[in-house]
C-alpha positions in Angstrom: -17.0 -6.4 23.9 -17.4 -6.7 20.1 -13.7 -7.2 19.3 -13.4 -10.0 21.9 -16.3 -12.1 20.6 -15.4 -13.9 17.4 -19.1 -14.5 16.7 -19.9 -10.7 16.7 -16.6 -9.5 15.1 -17.1 -8.2 11.5 -16.1 -10.8 9.0 -13.4 -10.1 6.5 -14.1 -10.7 2.9 -11.8 -12.6 0.6 -10.8 -9.2 -0.9 -9.9 -7.9 2.5 -7.7 -10.9 3.2 -6.1 -10.7 -0.3 -5.3 -7.0 0.3 -3.7 -7.8 3.7 -1.6 -10.6 2.1 -0.4 -8.4 -0.7 0.5 -5.6 1.6 2.4 -8.0 3.9 4.2 -9.5 0.8 5.2 -6.0 -0.3 6.7 -5.3 3.1 8.5 -8.6 3.3 9.9 -8.2 -0.2 11.1 -4.7 0.5 12.7 -5.8 3.8 14.5 -8.6 2.1 15.6 -6.5 -0.8 16.5 -3.7 1.5 18.8 -5.9 3.5 20.3 -7.5 0.4 21.0 -4.2 -1.3 21.7 -2.3 2.0 18.9 0.2 1.3 18.1 3.0 3.7 14.7 3.2 5.3 13.6 5.9 2.8 14.7 3.7 -0.1 12.8 0.8 1.3 9.6 3.0 1.4 10.2 4.0 -2.2 10.6 0.3 -3.1 7.3 -0.5 -1.4 5.6 2.5 -3.2 6.9 1.3 -6.5 5.7 -2.3 -5.9 2.3 -1.1 -4.8 2.0 1.1 -7.9 2.9 -1.8 -10.1 0.3 -4.0 -8.5 -2.4 -1.3 -8.7 -1.6 -0.8 -12.4 -1.9 -4.5 -13.1 -5.2 -4.7 -11.2 -6.6 -1.7 -13.1 -5.4 -3.2 -16.4 -7.1 -6.5 -15.6 -10.3 -4.8 -14.5 -10.3 -2.9 -17.8 -9.8 -6.1 -19.7 -12.7 -7.8 -17.9 -15.2 -5.0 -18.6 
């Protein structure tokens, strides 16, 4: 089976790994802040969305600067 064989499994790019790390950091930060601030699950999701939007805006700004 493809998924069981490390040699045949599709390789992740550095970008794929970076995206996964950023998404994990967003969730961890929201969980920690949510616990500290006693946020509801909906407020935690809003916090994650806000963080994601800020990261996307920063990436877009940097791409614009580089082109």
